[in-house]
C-alpha positions in Angstrom: 91.4 100.1 93.4 94.5 100.0 95.6 96.2 103.4 95.9 99.8 104.0 95.0 102.2 104.6 97.9 105.6 106.1 97.5 108.6 104.2 98.9 109.4 107.0 101.4 105.8 107.2 102.6 105.6 103.4 102.8 108.6 103.3 105.1 107.1 105.9 107.4 103.9 103.8 107.5 105.9 100.6 108.5 107.7 102.5 111.3 104.3 103.9 112.5 102.7 100.5 112.7 105.8 99.1 114.5 105.5 102.0 117.0 101.8 101.2 117.4 102.5 97.5 118.1 105.2 98.4 120.7 102.9 100.9 122.4 100.0 98.4 122.4 102.2 95.6 123.8 102.9 97.7 127.0 99.3 97.3 128.1 99.6 93.7 129.3 101.8 94.7 132.2 99.5 97.4 133.6 96.3 95.3 133.0 98.0 92.5 135.0 98.9 94.9 137.9 95.5 96.7 138.1 93.0 95.1 140.5 89.9 96.0 138.4 87.9 93.8 136.1 88.5 94.0 132.3 85.3 96.1 131.5 86.2 98.7 134.2 89.7 99.0 132.7 88.2 99.3 129.2 85.9 102.2 130.4 88.8 104.2 131.8 91.0 103.4 128.8 88.5 104.3 126.1 87.5 107.5 128.0 91.1 108.8 128.0 91.6 107.8 124.4 88.3 109.6 123.4 89.5 112.7 125.2 92.9 112.6 123.4 91.3 112.2 120.0 88.8 115.0 120.7 91.7 117.3 121.8 94.0 116.5 118.9 91.6 116.1 116.0 88.8 118.4 117.1 86.4 119.0 114.2 87.7 115.9 112.4 85.9 113.6 114.9 82.6 114.8 113.5 83.6 113.8 109.9 82.0 110.4 109.7 80.1 108.4 107.1 78.7 104.9 106.8 82.1 103.3 106.7 83.2 105.3 109.7 80.3 104.0 111.7 81.1 100.4 110.5 84.7 100.8 111.6 83.5 102.2 115.0 81.3 99.1 115.5 84.2 96.8 114.6 86.5 98.7 116.9 84.0 98.5 119.9 83.4 94.8 119.3 87.1 94.1 118.9 88.0 95.6 122.3 85.1 94.0 124.2 85.4 90.6 122.5 89.1 90.4 123.2 89.0 91.3 126.9 86.0 89.1 127.5 87.8 86.3 125.8 90.7 86.6 128.1 88.4 86.3 131.1 86.6 83.2 129.7 89.5 81.2 128.1 93.3 81.1 128.4 95.3 84.2 127.4 97.1 82.1 124.8 93.9 81.1 123.1 92.6 84.6 123.2 95.7 86.2 121.6 96.2 83.4 119.1 92.6 83.6 117.9 92.7 87.4 117.7 95.8 87.3 115.5 94.1 85.1 112.9 93.0 88.5 111.5 95.8 88.6 108.9 94.3 85.5 107.3 90.9 87.1 106.8 92.5 90.3 105.6 94.7 88.4 103.1 91.6 86.7 101.7 89.4 89.8 101.6 91.8 92.6 100.6 92.2 91.4 96.9 88.4 91.2 96.5 87.8 94.7 98.0 90.7 96.5 96.4 91.0 94.4 93.2 94.6 93.5 94.0 96.5 90.3 93.7 97.5 88.0 96.6 101.3 88.2 96.9 103.3 85.0 97.6 105.5 86.8 100.2 102.3 87.5 102.2 101.2 83.9 102.1 104.5 82.6 103.3 104.8 85.4 105.9 101.3 84.6 107.4 102.1 80.8 107.4 105.4 81.5 109.2 103.8 84.0 111.7 101.0 81.5 112.6 103.7 78.8 113.2 105.6 81.3 115.3 102.5 82.2 117.3 101.8 78.5 117.9 105.3 77.9 119.2 105.2 81.2 121.2 102.1 80.2 123.1 102.5 76.4 122.7 103.0 75.6 126.3 100.1 77.8 127.4 97.3 76.5 125.2 94.4 75.1 127.0 90.9 74.0 126.3 89.2 77.1 127.8 85.5 77.6 127.5 83.7 77.3 124.1 82.2 80.8 124.7 85.7 82.3 125.4 87.2 80.7 122.3 84.3 81.9 120.1 84.8 85.4 121.5 88.5 85.1 120.7 87.7 84.1 117.1 85.3 87.1 117.0 88.0 89.5 118.1 90.1 88.3 115.1 87.2 88.8 112.7 86.5 92.2 114.1 90.1 93.3 114.0 90.2 92.3 110.3 86.9 94.2 109.8 88.2 97.3 111.5 91.4 97.3 109.4 89.6 96.8 106.1 86.8 99.3 106.7 89.4 101.9 107.7 91.5 101.1 104.7 88.5 101.3 102.4 87.5 104.7 103.8 89.2 108.1 103.1 91.8 109.2 105.6 89.9 112.2 106.8 87.2 109.9 108.2 89.6 107.6 110.2 89.8 109.6 113.4 86.1 109.9 113.8 85.8 106.1 113.5 88.1 105.6 116.5 86.7 108.4 118.6 83.1 107.1 118.3 84.3 103.5 118.7 85.6 104.5 122.1 82.3 106.3 122.9 80.5 103.0 122.2 82.9 101.2 124.5 82.1 103.7 127.2 78.4 103.1 126.8 78.7 99.3 126.9 81.1 99.3 129.9 79.5 102.0 132.1 77.7 99.6 134.4 81.0 97.8 135.3 82.7 101.2 135.9 79.9 102.5 138.1 80.2 99.5 140.4 84.0 99.6 140.7 85.9 101.3 143.6 87.7 104.6 143.0 91.3 104.2 141.8 94.2 105.3 144.0 97.0 107.6 142.7 99.1 104.7 141.4 96.2 103.0 139.8 95.2 106.3 138.2 98.7 106.6 136.7 98.4 103.2 135.1 94.9 103.8 133.8 95.9 107.2 132.3 98.9 105.5 130.6 96.6 102.8 129.2 94.1 105.4 127.8 96.3 108.2 126.6 99.4 106.3 125.5 98.6 102.6 124.9 95.3 103.1 123.1 95.4 106.8 122.2 98.9 107.2 120.8 98.9 103.6 119.7 95.9 104.1 117.4 97.1 107.4 116.2 100.3 105.7 115.0 98.4 102.8 113.6 96.0 105.1 111.6 99.0 107.0 110.2 100.7 103.7 109.1 97.5 102.2 107.7 97.2 105.1 105.3 100.7 104.3 104.0 100.6 100.5 103.7 98.3 97.7 102.7 95.7 96.2 105.0 97.5 92.8 104.9 100.8 94.5 105.8 99.3 96.4 108.7 97.7 93.3 110.2 101.0 91.4 109.8 103.1 94.1 111.5 100.6 94.3 114.3 101.6 90.7 115.2 104.6 92.3 116.9 102.3 93.2 119.8 101.7 89.7 121.2 105.3 88.8 121.2 106.4 92.0 122.8 103.7 91.9 125.4 105.4 89.2 127.6 108.7 91.1 127.5 107.1 94.0 129.2 105.4 91.7 131.7 108.8 90.0 132.3 110.5 93.3 133.0 107.8 94.7 135.3 106.1 91.5 136.7 108.8 88.9 136.7 107.2 86.3 134.4 109.9 84.8 132.1 108.9 83.5 128.6 109.9 80.0 127.8 112.6 79.0 125.3 109.9 77.8 122.9 108.3 81.2 123.2 111.6 82.8 122.2 111.9 80.5 119.2 108.4 81.4 118.1 109.0 85.1 118.6 112.2 84.8 116.5 110.3 83.2 113.7 107.7 85.9 113.6 110.3 88.7 113.7 112.4 87.0 111.0 109.4 86.4 108.7 108.2 90.1 109.0 111.7 91.4 108.4 112.3 89.2 105.3 108.9 90.1 103.9 109.5 93.8 104.4 113.0 93.7 102.8 111.8 91.6 99.9 108.9 93.8 99.0 111.0 97.0 99.5 113.6 95.5 97.1 110.9 94.7 94.6 109.4 98.1 94.8 112.8 99.8 94.3 113.3 97.6 91.2 109.9 98.7 89.8 110.7 102.4 90.4 114.1 102.0 88.6 112.4 100.5 85.6 109.7 103.2 85.3 110.4 105.8 82.7 111.6 109.1 84.1 
């Protein structure tokens, strides 16, 4: 059954997931600036994130169960499938296909948690997918079939990661992410071993990607996921792809198109209206409950 979340804790959860999306979105700029291939960047990034989780959560990283291992596998596949997809197909295809995740979550969450599909979620997902299509509309290309399949796989694994974490108890969440990063290290070691040694500036960017973008990002997302629904978490995470080009514009000089601005505005508006509507509905229920 779905657990009850207080209004105050729910708000904290929303803010944490928004923070995670903002932090995640900063990665595009540094990945674009770094001269290494995607798997090498993944190795450094996951290595730093694993160190951060080990230092902060210590003994908690050894508290794992079957659901933790499942979440770790989803996490590892998610990271590798997405970066591989971006190498084999267009970036627009890869991002759009990854953020089909809320659709899978919306369909599966009621079955897993025995909850009802809410109309605001349906309308929000429809609006967000329209916004994503407009946002990346002028960038869509055919790409390779393999790249597009991997992009679709990254969306499925993102949904699987969110649902398996949401289904598990909070004290097992940190181990799932820690061991997921260890799996990434194992898979990407060969690419790392063949890459040149980073210089000082490159090290700074790699450390930021590992400790901040992935490390702090997933800490905030885990905190928020414990205080919101899986559907809500996956929807709010859609802030990441629309914020990513803003960082790239600031640091790299690439300017998003007008159509991208319209699409981004639709997504932000849909997420804001959904949050306000559900918060208002929750306050009404709390007022009507007997004291």
